[in-house]
N, C-alpha and C positions, 0 to 999 in steps of 0.2 A: 169714605175717601173718594174725592173727585180726581179723575185721571184724564189727562189729555195726551193723545197719541199723535205724534208728528212723524209721518212716514209717507213717502211718495210711491212706494211699491204696495199695491193692494194686497197681494198674498201675505207680505210681511206684516201689514197692518192687521189683517184678519187673524194671523197667528198670535200676535201680541194680545189682541182682544180676547181670544180664546184662552190663552194662558192666564191672563189676569183674572178672568171669570172663574177659572179653576182654582187659582191660588187665593184670590180675595173675592169671594162671591158677593160680598156686600158693596163692592166698589161701584161707583157710577162712572162709566166710561163715555166720554164725549165722542162725537163723530170725528174720525181721524182727519187731520189736515195734511196737505201734501206739498206745500210750497211756502217759501219765506213770506211772500205777500199775504197769503191767506192766514198765516199764523199771526203776523203783525196786526192785521185787521181784527182777528178774533180776540187777541189779547187786549186790544184797546177798547173793545165793546163788551167784554165779559169779565166777571170776577175771576181772580186768579185761581187756577186749580190747585189742589193739594200737591200734586205731583205731575211732572211732565216726562213722558218717554219720547225721546227725540233722536231721530236719525240724523247723522252729521251731514251726509251728502243728500241734498234735496234736488228737485228738478230744476230749480233756478239758482242754485249755489249752495255754499256751506251754511249750515244753520247757525253758525256763530254770528252771522250777520244780523240775526233777529235781535240779539242783545244790544246792537248798536242802534237799532231803529225804534225800539220800544222798551218800556220797563218790564222786566220779567221778575216776578216776586216768588215764583215757585222753584223748589229744588228740582234737579234734572237727572234722569238716568239716560245716558247717551247710548245709542246703538249705531253700528256701522259694519260694513262688510270689509273695511280696509284697516288692517292692524297698524298702519304707520301713524295713526293718531293716538295709539295707546302709549302715551308717555306717563311715566310714573306720577309726576306731580299732577297731571290732569286727572288721573284715576283717584288719587287720594283726596282731591279737593272737590270732586263732584260726588254725587251719591254712588254712582258706579258707571262702568263702561263695559258694554256687552257686545261681543262679536256676533254678527248674524251668520246663519240663522240662530236666533236666541234659544238657548236650551232652558227647559223648565227649571232645573236646579239653579242655574245662574240667575234667572229672574227672581226666583224665590229668595235667594241670598240678597239680591239688590233691594227687594221690597222689605225684607227683614232689617236691612241696614238703614233704609229710609225711616222705618218706624222707630229705630233706636236713636235716630238723629233729628227727630222732629223739632227739637228745640234750637237747632243750629240755624242761623240766618244765612240764607243764600241770596244776598242782595245783588242787584244788577251790577253794582260797582265792583263787588268781589269777583263776579264772573268775568266782567270785562278785563279786569286786571289779570286774571288767570289766563284768559285767551291770549292777551298781548304778550304774556311772558312765556307762553308755550311755543316751543320751537318744533316745527313739524319735521318728522324723520322721512327723508326721501330715499327712493330706491337707489342702491349703490352698485348693483350688478344684475345681469340678465343671463339666464341659462339658454343656450342656443344649441342646435343640433349640427354636428359636423360629421358627415358621412354616417357611420354607425355609432358614433359616440356623442357625449354631451360635453359642452365647453362653457365655462363661466367667463363672461365678458364684463370687466369693470367699466362703470360709466365714464371713467377718465379716458378709456380707450376709444370711446364712441365719438365720431365726428358729426354724424347726423342720422336722422330717421327719415325715411321717405315712404309715402303711401302711393301705391300704384296698382291699378286693376284689383282693388279691394283687398290688397295684401300690404303688409307693412314690412319694410326692410331696414335692417340695422347696418350702418356702414362704419367701419373702424378707420382710425388714422393710418393703420397699416395696409389699408386697401382691401380688407376682407368684407364680404357681404353675407348677411344671414337674414332669414325670415324669422319674425317673432309673432306671437299670438296676442298682440296688443293693437288697438287702434290709436291714431294720433291723439284723439280726445282722451283716451285712457292714459296715454303717456304724459299728457299735460298735467294730470292729477298726481302723478307719482315721481316726476323728475324735478330736480332742484331748479326753480325758475331763475336762480342766480347764474346757473351754468347753461341751461337750455332755453331756447326761445322758439315759439311757434311762428315761423315766417309767413306761412300761408296754409292753404288746405292740404298741401302735399309734403311740406317740410317742417321738421323741428331740428334745429342745429345747435351744436355746442359753441360756446363763445370762442373756443380755440380753433374752430373750423371756419370761421368767417375770415377768409383770406383777403378779400377785397370787397369794399362796399362803394357803389357809385350812385350818383343821383340819376333818376330815370324820369320818363315823361309822367305827367299828371301827379307830380309831387310824390312819386313812389321812389323806392330804392331797389337797386339790383345788387344781389349778393353773390359773390364767387366763393364756393365752398371747396375746401381741400377734398380730394378724392371724388369729385363730382364733375361729370362732363356736361352737365346741364348749364347752359349759358343764360337761361331765362328764369332764374330764381328771384322772384320779386317779393318785396315787402309792400303790402297794400298801404294806401295813403292813411287809412285809419290807424294802422299799427306803427307808422314811422316814428312818432314821438316816443312810444313805448320801447321800440327797438333801440333808439338812440340812448334812452335812459338805461336800458339793459347793458348796452355796450360801455356806458359810462360808469357802470357799477352802482347805479342808484336803485334802492329797494322800491 
């Protein structure tokens, strides 16, 4: 059995390699690949492996993009540290879906499942259709600390997030502010993009918090957010079109 590991975290790649060697000593494991670009290039130049173990979030984007850029003939076992991708249809139609860190017993079951289903065709067309029909589950609430107690904040209550002095603050429509243990980059991955937009390096705002939008110099936009005293919240020129489409409700 020829196996290709797609993983951008070296420790995780080594762990998968070690587990596969323990569970399937006869397997031939190719050198791990860590980016969409390297995987696409490799698949174009090499025969298809028997099986791919693929992390969903790579250094240059979601690995789903690979299936849009080249033909993938191999069945796939997906791995990820984020359980919001674990949709039932997704799990049933792929070989398996494993949460990181991958447990030996879970990998064993996935490999056993692969061997039982070797006759099933996992064509690129089937996978593309599956990806397009899969609706990502986004974070719906945050746990914050209030004095000596914990409080759950529904995302519908959140006006915007702000990064300042290497800390991230959550601001509600009711005027409350809390610190949270997420970076804005992490928040971008787990918030519904139909509701929240990354304005710039410092702000992610809710669609309902954009109180006023004005044209600004150099083809930029200036946004007035509810519950914010900052008068200089700007949308960069490169993001202006995306921001307009977001406000217009376009996917």
